[in-house]
C-alpha positions in Angstrom: -71.2 86.8 17.1 -69.9 84.8 14.2 -66.3 84.7 13.0 -67.4 86.4 9.8 -69.0 89.3 11.7 -65.8 90.0 13.6 -63.6 90.3 10.6 -61.5 93.5 11.1 -61.1 94.1 7.3 -64.8 94.5 6.6 -66.1 97.6 8.4 -69.6 97.1 6.9 -70.0 94.3 9.4 -70.0 96.9 12.2 -73.2 98.5 11.0 -76.7 98.5 12.5 -79.7 97.0 10.7 -80.9 98.6 7.5 -84.4 99.9 7.7 -86.6 101.7 5.2 -87.4 105.2 6.5 -90.3 107.1 4.8 -89.1 110.4 3.1 -91.0 112.6 5.5 -90.3 115.3 8.1 -90.6 115.7 11.9 -93.4 118.1 11.3 -95.4 115.6 9.3 -94.9 112.9 11.8 -96.3 115.0 14.7 -99.2 116.3 12.6 -100.1 112.7 11.6 -100.3 111.8 15.3 -102.6 114.8 15.9 -105.0 113.4 13.4 -104.8 109.9 15.1 -105.3 111.0 18.7 -106.6 114.6 18.8 -108.1 114.3 22.3 -105.2 112.5 23.9 -103.1 114.5 26.4 -99.9 115.7 24.7 -98.4 118.2 27.2 -98.6 118.5 31.0 -97.0 121.0 33.3 -97.8 122.5 36.7 -100.0 125.2 35.0 -101.0 123.6 31.7 -102.6 120.5 30.2 -103.0 120.4 26.4 -104.4 117.8 24.2 -102.9 117.0 20.8 -105.5 119.2 19.0 -105.0 122.1 21.4 -101.2 121.9 21.2 -101.5 121.8 17.4 -103.9 124.8 17.3 -101.6 126.9 19.4 -98.6 126.0 17.3 -100.5 126.7 14.1 -101.4 130.2 15.2 -97.9 131.0 16.1 -96.6 129.5 12.9 -98.8 131.8 10.9 -97.5 134.8 12.8 -93.9 133.7 12.3 -94.5 133.0 8.6 -96.0 136.5 8.2 -92.7 137.8 9.6 -90.5 135.9 7.2 -90.0 132.5 8.8 -89.6 129.7 6.2 -87.4 126.9 4.8 -83.7 127.3 5.7 -84.4 130.3 7.9 -83.4 130.1 11.6 -85.7 131.2 14.4 -84.2 131.4 17.9 -86.1 130.3 20.9 -85.0 132.2 24.1 -87.5 130.5 26.4 -87.3 128.6 29.7 -88.6 125.1 29.8 -92.3 125.7 29.4 -95.4 125.0 27.4 -94.6 128.2 25.4 -91.3 126.7 24.5 -92.8 123.5 23.2 -95.5 125.4 21.3 -92.8 127.7 19.8 -90.6 124.8 18.8 -93.5 123.1 16.8 -94.5 126.5 15.3 -91.0 127.1 13.9 -91.0 123.6 12.4 -94.4 124.2 10.8 -93.1 127.2 9.0 -90.3 125.1 7.5 -87.6 127.0 9.4 -85.1 125.5 11.8 -85.3 126.3 15.5 -82.2 127.4 17.5 -82.6 126.9 21.3 -81.0 129.6 23.3 -80.8 129.6 27.1 -82.1 133.0 28.3 -79.7 133.0 31.3 -76.5 132.5 29.2 -74.2 135.4 28.9 -75.5 138.1 26.6 -72.2 138.1 24.5 -72.6 134.4 23.9 -76.3 134.7 22.9 -75.4 137.6 20.6 -72.7 135.5 18.9 -75.1 132.6 18.3 -77.8 134.9 16.8 -75.3 136.6 14.5 -73.4 133.5 13.5 -76.6 131.5 12.7 -78.1 134.3 10.7 -81.3 134.0 12.8 -84.1 136.2 11.5 -86.1 136.5 14.8 -86.1 135.5 18.4 -89.2 134.1 20.2 -89.1 135.0 23.8 -90.9 136.2 26.9 -90.3 139.4 28.9 -88.2 142.5 28.2 -84.8 141.0 27.4 -83.0 142.8 24.5 -81.7 140.9 21.5 -79.8 141.9 18.3 -82.6 140.4 16.2 -86.3 141.2 16.0 -88.2 139.7 19.0 -91.6 138.0 19.1 -92.6 138.4 22.7 -95.2 135.8 23.6 -96.5 137.8 26.6 -96.8 141.1 24.6 -100.5 142.2 24.5 -100.1 143.1 20.8 -98.6 139.7 20.0 -101.4 137.9 21.9 -104.0 139.9 20.0 -102.3 139.0 16.7 -102.2 135.3 17.7 -105.9 135.3 18.5 -106.7 136.7 15.1 -104.8 133.9 13.2 -106.5 130.7 12.0 -105.8 127.6 14.0 -105.6 125.4 10.9 -102.2 124.2 9.7 -100.1 125.9 7.1 -100.2 124.6 3.6 -96.4 124.9 3.2 -94.3 121.8 3.6 -90.5 121.4 4.0 -88.4 118.6 2.5 -86.6 115.9 4.4 -83.2 117.4 3.6 -84.0 120.8 4.9 -82.7 121.9 8.3 -84.8 121.1 11.4 -82.7 122.6 14.2 -79.4 124.2 15.0 -77.6 123.5 18.3 -74.4 125.2 19.4 -71.7 123.2 21.2 -68.5 124.3 22.7 -65.7 125.1 20.3 -61.9 124.5 20.7 -61.0 127.9 19.2 -63.1 129.8 21.8 -66.1 130.1 19.3 -69.1 128.0 19.8 -70.0 126.0 16.7 -73.6 125.5 15.4 -74.5 122.0 14.3 -77.2 121.8 11.6 -79.5 118.8 11.8 -81.9 117.9 9.0 -85.4 116.4 9.2 -84.2 113.2 7.5 -81.7 112.7 10.3 -84.3 113.3 13.1 -86.9 111.1 11.4 -84.4 108.2 11.3 -83.5 108.6 15.0 -87.1 109.0 16.1 -88.3 106.0 14.0 -85.6 103.9 15.8 -86.6 105.4 19.2 -90.2 104.4 18.8 -89.2 100.8 18.1 -86.5 100.7 20.8 -88.3 102.6 23.6 -92.0 101.6 23.8 -92.2 103.7 27.0 -92.3 106.9 25.0 -95.9 106.0 24.2 -96.8 106.7 27.9 -95.6 109.6 30.1 -92.1 111.2 29.6 -90.6 114.0 31.6 -88.9 116.8 29.8 -86.4 118.0 32.4 -83.4 119.5 30.5 -83.0 122.7 28.6 -83.9 122.6 24.9 -80.3 123.6 24.0 -79.2 120.1 25.3 -80.0 117.7 22.4 -80.8 115.0 24.9 -84.3 116.7 24.9 -84.9 115.8 21.3 -85.8 112.3 22.6 -88.0 113.4 25.5 -89.7 116.1 23.5 -90.4 114.5 20.1 -90.5 110.8 20.5 -93.7 110.8 22.6 -95.4 113.2 20.2 -95.0 110.9 17.2 -96.7 107.9 18.9 -99.4 109.5 21.1 -97.5 109.8 24.4 -97.5 112.7 26.8 -94.7 115.1 27.7 -94.5 116.4 31.2 -92.5 119.5 31.9 -90.8 118.8 35.2 -87.5 118.3 36.9 -86.5 114.7 37.6 -86.9 115.4 41.3 -90.5 116.5 40.9 -92.0 113.2 39.8 -95.1 113.1 37.7 -97.1 115.2 40.2 -100.3 113.3 39.9 -99.3 109.8 40.9 -99.1 108.5 37.3 -95.8 106.9 36.8 -93.3 107.8 34.2 -92.9 105.1 31.6 -89.8 106.6 30.0 -86.9 108.8 31.1 -83.8 110.0 29.4 -81.1 111.5 31.5 -77.3 111.7 32.0 -75.4 109.2 34.2 -74.9 112.0 36.7 -78.7 111.9 37.3 -78.7 108.3 38.4 -77.4 108.8 42.0 -80.2 111.5 42.4 -82.8 109.1 41.0 -81.5 106.4 43.4 -82.1 108.7 46.4 -85.5 110.0 45.2 -88.9 108.4 45.7 -89.7 105.6 43.2 -92.3 107.8 41.3 -89.4 109.9 39.9 -88.0 106.9 38.0 -89.5 105.3 34.9 -91.3 101.9 34.8 -90.4 101.1 31.2 -87.0 102.3 30.0 -84.3 104.5 31.6 -82.0 105.8 28.9 -78.7 107.3 29.9 -76.2 109.2 27.7 -73.9 112.2 27.5 -71.0 110.8 29.5 -69.4 107.4 30.5 -71.8 105.2 32.5 -70.5 103.0 35.3 -72.2 99.6 35.9 -71.9 100.1 39.7 -74.1 103.2 39.4 -76.7 101.4 37.4 -76.7 98.4 39.8 -77.4 100.7 42.8 -80.5 102.2 41.1 -81.7 98.9 39.6 -81.9 97.3 43.0 -85.1 99.3 43.6 -86.3 99.0 39.9 -85.5 95.5 38.8 -88.1 95.4 36.0 -86.9 98.5 34.1 -84.7 98.2 31.0 -81.6 100.4 31.2 -79.9 101.6 28.0 -76.5 103.3 27.6 -77.1 105.5 24.5 -74.1 107.1 22.8 -74.0 109.8 20.1 -72.4 113.2 19.5 -74.6 116.1 18.6 -73.2 115.8 15.0 -74.9 112.4 14.7 -78.4 113.4 15.8 -78.7 112.6 19.5 -77.9 108.9 19.6 -76.3 106.4 17.2 -75.5 103.3 19.4 -77.0 101.5 22.4 -76.0 99.0 25.0 -79.1 97.5 26.5 -79.5 95.9 30.0 -82.8 94.0 30.2 -84.3 93.2 33.6 -82.9 89.7 33.7 -79.4 90.7 32.6 -76.4 91.1 34.9 -74.8 94.5 35.0 -71.1 94.4 34.3 -68.8 96.5 36.4 -66.8 99.4 35.3 -67.5 101.7 32.3 -70.3 100.1 30.3 -69.9 99.5 26.5 -71.3 101.8 23.9 -72.8 98.7 22.4 -73.8 98.4 18.7 -75.0 100.9 16.1 -78.7 101.7 15.6 -80.2 101.1 12.2 -78.9 102.9 9.1 -75.8 103.7 11.1 -72.2 102.4 10.7 -69.5 102.9 13.3 -65.8 102.4 12.4 -62.8 102.1 14.7 -59.9 103.2 12.5 -56.1 103.7 12.9 -54.2 106.8 11.7 -54.3 105.6 8.1 -58.1 105.1 8.3 -57.7 101.4 8.2 -59.9 99.2 10.5 -58.3 98.5 13.8 -58.1 94.9 14.9 -60.7 93.8 17.5 -59.4 94.7 21.0 -57.2 97.4 19.5 -57.9 101.1 20.3 -58.5 103.5 17.4 -60.5 106.6 16.6 -64.2 106.3 16.3 -65.9 107.4 13.0 -69.7 107.3 12.4 -71.5 107.1 9.1 -75.1 106.9 8.0 -78.2 109.0 7.5 -78.0 110.7 11.0 -75.0 112.7 10.2 -75.4 116.5 10.5 -75.3 118.7 7.4 -72.3 120.4 9.0 -71.4 123.5 11.0 -72.9 126.9 10.5 -70.6 129.1 8.5 -67.6 126.8 9.2 -66.8 125.2 5.9 -63.2 124.4 6.9 -64.3 122.8 10.2 -67.1 120.9 8.4 -64.7 119.4 5.8 -62.2 118.5 8.5 -64.9 116.7 10.6 -67.1 115.2 8.0 -64.9 113.1 5.7 -65.6 110.9 2.6 -66.6 107.5 3.8 -64.2 105.0 2.2 -66.4 102.1 3.2 -69.7 103.5 2.1 -71.3 104.2 -1.3 -70.0 107.1 -3.5 -70.7 110.5 -1.9 -71.3 109.2 1.6 -69.6 110.8 4.6 -68.3 109.8 8.0 -68.0 111.9 11.1 -64.7 112.0 12.9 -65.8 112.0 16.6 -62.4 112.5 18.3 -63.4 109.6 20.6 -61.3 106.6 21.0 -62.9 103.1 21.0 -62.3 99.4 20.4 -64.4 96.4 19.5 -64.4 93.8 22.3 -64.6 90.0 21.8 -68.4 90.1 22.0 -68.6 92.6 19.1 -69.5 95.5 21.4 -68.0 98.9 21.0 -66.1 100.2 24.1 -65.3 103.8 24.9 -61.5 104.4 25.4 -61.2 108.2 25.9 -60.6 111.3 23.8 -57.9 112.2 21.4 -58.2 115.9 22.1 -59.1 118.2 25.0 -62.9 117.8 24.7 -64.5 116.7 28.0 -68.0 116.2 29.4 -69.2 117.6 32.7 -72.6 116.5 33.9 -73.5 115.6 30.3 -72.5 118.9 28.7 -69.8 118.8 26.1 -67.0 121.2 26.7 -63.9 122.1 24.7 -61.2 122.9 27.2 -59.8 125.3 24.6 -62.9 127.5 24.8 -62.6 127.8 28.6 -58.9 128.5 28.3 -59.6 131.2 25.6 -62.1 132.9 27.9 -59.6 133.0 30.7 -56.8 134.2 28.5 -59.0 137.0 27.4 -58.6 138.6 30.8 -55.9 141.4 30.4 -54.0 140.2 33.4 -53.8 136.5 32.4 -50.7 135.4 30.6 -51.5 131.6 30.2 -54.5 129.4 31.0 -55.1 125.7 31.1 -58.2 123.7 32.1 -59.1 120.1 33.0 -61.7 118.0 34.7 -61.3 116.3 38.0 -64.2 114.0 38.8 -67.3 116.2 38.2 -65.5 119.5 38.5 -64.0 121.7 35.9 -60.7 123.2 37.1 -58.6 125.9 35.6 -55.0 127.0 36.1 -53.5 130.4 35.1 -50.3 132.4 35.2 -50.6 136.2 35.5 -48.8 139.0 33.8 -46.1 140.9 35.9 -47.7 143.2 38.4 -51.1 141.6 38.2 -53.3 141.5 41.3 -56.1 139.4 39.8 -57.6 136.8 42.1 -59.7 133.7 41.2 -63.0 135.3 42.0 -62.3 138.1 39.6 -61.3 135.7 36.9 -64.5 133.7 37.4 -66.6 136.8 37.1 -64.7 137.6 33.9 -65.4 134.3 32.2 -69.1 134.4 33.4 -69.6 137.2 30.9 -69.1 134.9 27.9 -69.4 131.3 29.2 -72.6 129.5 30.4 -72.6 128.4 34.0 -71.6 124.8 33.3 -68.4 126.0 31.6 -67.3 128.2 34.5 -64.4 126.5 36.5 -65.3 125.3 40.0 -61.7 126.2 40.9 -59.2 128.6 39.4 -55.6 128.1 40.5 -52.9 130.7 40.1 -49.4 129.4 39.3 -46.0 131.0 38.8 -45.6 128.9 35.6 -47.3 126.1 33.8 -45.3 122.8 33.8 -44.1 121.5 30.4 -43.2 118.0 29.1 -39.7 117.5 27.7 -41.3 118.1 24.3 -42.4 121.6 25.4 -46.1 120.7 25.7 -48.3 121.4 28.6 -47.9 118.7 31.2 -51.5 118.2 32.4 -50.6 115.2 34.5 -48.7 117.4 37.0 -50.6 120.7 36.4 -53.3 120.1 39.0 -51.4 117.9 41.5 -51.6 120.7 44.2 -54.9 122.2 43.4 -55.3 123.8 46.8 -52.4 126.1 46.2 -53.5 129.7 45.4 -57.1 128.5 44.8 -60.3 130.3 45.7 
């Protein structure tokens, strides 16, 4: 890296390459691929094998049904479906109507699902089975729906949406106890996928889709193959390809790597292994790469608010793997990443500051949260007039090689097994129990741990509290341990002293 590139007073130097992106949509990219490779295999599962033309026809029929029920641009359609061929068909169908899809995990607590449906203003829920929702449901296994689908034309809809219209909404944990919905536009997704196709040639082969659609990591595994003629296999990482054909691309969290290391080689990719969602240790990569020396490993970083991934640190087959936490690397194209001090001035190289991200991949904002949107998406003082930058809450620093390093969080947001969690939301759920006076949470290793004090006369026990929070929180946000204390320790300034809070976690624990 040159001396000029490392100047701390010129944040524009910390930007990815500029690339011309066509003013198109995710829907148009996939439909163009259908025309190029209609007979190529697009989707594989244990029960289903669909070509591009078959997948497109199914999605078109469902799109016509949804459009007849009001789906259209800037509407939101929820998908309460397990990982399945039906889920992928429904996702494409919603996009074809011009609406945005909202992935909802069917096994999440009913109260949480009801909040997301109401908060997003969703007009319908596509689902399977008899589950009840607060919005009209389109049940894909209902005989009447199946008959209606069979009567619809398999040709595509004439309507088209614009690049700046919403493509999907994903809810993440919120510090106030309310999940927050992130709105991502087609323009943002197209920029990310255009970069993906260039950066990850393996997506043109076979890619497993192993995570829930509500985890935005799946945007890569679901859509990147479908815009270049690759195939998506619906399978867990432990299942392998099932027919002996190797995966060429896999995206997962760092927590998956020890599992991949222990599994047969057919479960790992031959082209690129992309990891993201939490800090990645070089030692973990080295152990896996010993058996897969020809595979490129990429540490990809990006909050949901910046459309899946916005920086990469790449380890090619002949590169040595450094020890410790691997760098976040450099921004992808059309993206800028700034490390700023409290005055929004560029931090000196090697100095820790807060990480801000700018560029076309920024989300539109949060659903029905104008205050939070304006606090998180700020005017970009280093970009053109009207541009914005996202305040990540992550701490970072530029090292001597011009690579961005992760240095922690400025708030109480954490990640457990790749899921982003606001500790405040866990604490709010615990404090909602009538017998809890105070609540605090933290992460120890891969475990979420909570600590509570009880109101006088309370007889609540940890198992009761866990059942209470399970009514409103998804499984990954339920503490592995709940500790009961007489009082929460405070610092001299009167703040919660997390450093000593969990020193004796076996006391009063379940």
